[in-house]
C-alpha positions in Angstrom: -8.1 1.1 -38.1 -4.8 -1.3 -39.0 -7.0 -4.8 -39.9 -4.9 -7.7 -38.6 -5.3 -10.1 -35.3 -3.6 -8.8 -32.4 -2.2 -10.7 -29.2 -2.7 -9.0 -26.0 -0.6 -10.2 -22.7 -1.4 -9.8 -19.3 2.2 -10.2 -17.3 1.4 -11.4 -13.6 4.4 -13.2 -11.7 2.2 -16.6 -11.3 0.4 -16.4 -14.4 0.4 -14.5 -18.0 -2.8 -14.4 -19.5 -3.0 -14.1 -23.3 -6.1 -13.0 -25.7 -6.4 -12.1 -29.4 -8.7 -10.2 -31.5 -10.3 -11.5 -35.1 -8.6 -9.9 -38.4 -10.9 -7.3 -38.0 -10.0 -6.0 -34.4 -13.6 -6.4 -33.3 -14.2 -9.0 -30.6 -11.2 -9.6 -28.1 -11.5 -13.5 -26.7 -9.2 -15.3 -24.2 -6.4 -17.6 -25.2 -4.4 -19.2 -22.8 -3.3 -18.7 -18.9 0.4 -19.2 -19.4 2.4 -20.6 -15.7 5.0 -17.5 -15.5 6.8 -18.6 -12.7 9.7 -20.4 -15.7 10.0 -17.0 -17.1 12.5 -18.6 -19.8 9.6 -21.6 -20.4 6.7 -19.1 -20.7 8.9 -16.5 -23.0 9.0 -20.1 -25.4 5.1 -20.4 -24.9 4.4 -16.8 -25.8 6.9 -17.5 -29.0 4.7 -20.2 -29.9 1.3 -18.6 -29.8 2.7 -15.3 -31.8 4.1 -18.0 -34.6 0.7 -19.3 -34.1 -1.5 -16.6 -34.3 0.5 -14.6 -36.5 -0.4 -11.0 -35.2 0.2 -8.1 -36.9 1.5 -6.6 -32.8 1.5 -7.8 -29.3 -0.5 -5.6 -27.0 1.5 -6.6 -23.5 -0.3 -4.5 -20.5 1.8 -1.7 -18.5 0.8 -2.1 -14.5 1.2 1.6 -13.9 -0.2 3.5 -10.1 -3.1 5.1 -10.2 -1.4 8.8 -10.3 0.4 7.1 -13.7 3.7 6.3 -12.2 5.6 3.3 -12.9 6.5 0.8 -9.9 8.6 -2.4 -9.5 5.9 -4.2 -11.3 6.6 -2.0 -14.1 10.1 -2.5 -14.1 9.5 -6.4 -14.3 7.2 -6.1 -17.2 9.8 -4.3 -19.2 12.4 -6.3 -18.4 10.5 -9.4 -19.5 8.9 -7.2 -22.9 12.3 -6.6 -24.0 13.8 -10.0 -24.1 10.2 -11.1 -25.8 10.0 -8.8 -28.5 14.0 -9.7 -29.4 12.6 -13.1 -29.4 9.5 -12.2 -31.5 11.0 -9.8 -33.8 9.8 -8.5 -36.5 6.7 -8.4 -34.6 6.3 -5.3 -33.5 5.0 -5.2 -29.4 3.4 -2.2 -27.7 2.9 -1.2 -24.3 -0.4 -0.2 -23.0 -1.8 1.2 -19.7 -3.4 -1.9 -17.8 -4.5 0.0 -15.0 -7.7 -1.8 -12.8 -7.9 -4.6 -15.7 -7.5 -7.2 -13.2 -10.1 -5.8 -11.0 -12.1 -4.8 -13.7 -11.5 -8.7 -15.1 -12.1 -9.7 -11.6 -15.1 -7.9 -11.1 -16.8 -9.1 -14.3 -16.4 -12.7 -13.6 -17.8 -12.2 -10.2 -20.7 -10.8 -11.4 -20.8 -13.5 -14.0 -21.2 -16.6 -11.3 -17.3 -17.7 -11.4 -16.1 -19.0 -8.1 -13.2 -16.9 -7.2 -11.2 -20.4 -6.9 -12.0 -20.9 -10.7 -11.8 -17.4 -11.2 -7.7 -17.2 -11.0 -6.8 -19.8 -13.8 -9.1 -17.0 -15.8 -8.8 -14.1 -14.5 -5.4 -13.2 -15.9 -7.1 -14.1 -19.7 -10.3 -11.8 -19.1 -7.3 -8.7 -18.0 -5.6 -9.1 -20.9 -9.4 -9.3 -23.4 -9.4 -5.8 -21.5 -6.2 -5.0 -22.4 -7.0 -5.6 -26.2 -10.4 -4.4 -26.0 -8.7 -1.1 -24.2 -6.1 -1.1 -27.2 -8.2 -1.7 -30.2 -10.6 1.4 -28.8 -7.5 3.4 -28.4 -6.7 3.0 -32.3 -9.8 3.3 -33.6 -11.0 6.6 -32.1 -7.5 8.0 -32.5 -5.9 6.3 -36.1 -3.0 5.6 -34.3 -1.1 2.4 -32.7 -2.3 2.5 -29.1 0.6 2.8 -26.3 4.4 3.0 -26.4 6.4 0.8 -29.1 9.2 -1.4 -27.6 12.6 -0.6 -29.0 14.3 -3.9 -29.6 17.9 -3.7 -28.7 20.2 -6.1 -30.5 
């Protein structure tokens, strides 16, 4: 397991959840929810978070269908990440499967007594935490970086 902090991002149409982990990759915690409708502003804020947290990599959830295919939501994330990866280079960006993370996050929040109205503001952060936990576990088990790397196009 590589030592170093990581950031995870759950890209949505309205909001972008951000999570981070400790340098040992043991505990993922929520960071903030970035408004996602103004994409240039969102990219600037995410770049600031990368500069602040100094991660060894950024993990971004890639929404796939239950069968594993990619639809319009995955295409949006890929386009978003392509620009973002260029903005934060040389920090690597990796795409990881995020199937069911938002559903799981919502169930966990409801089980802990968070109302749906209040939950909207934190569900994306909770999904980013789950994405990061899954990525860390994948690396721990396999000994390899999780998901697929994003090539920066110049």
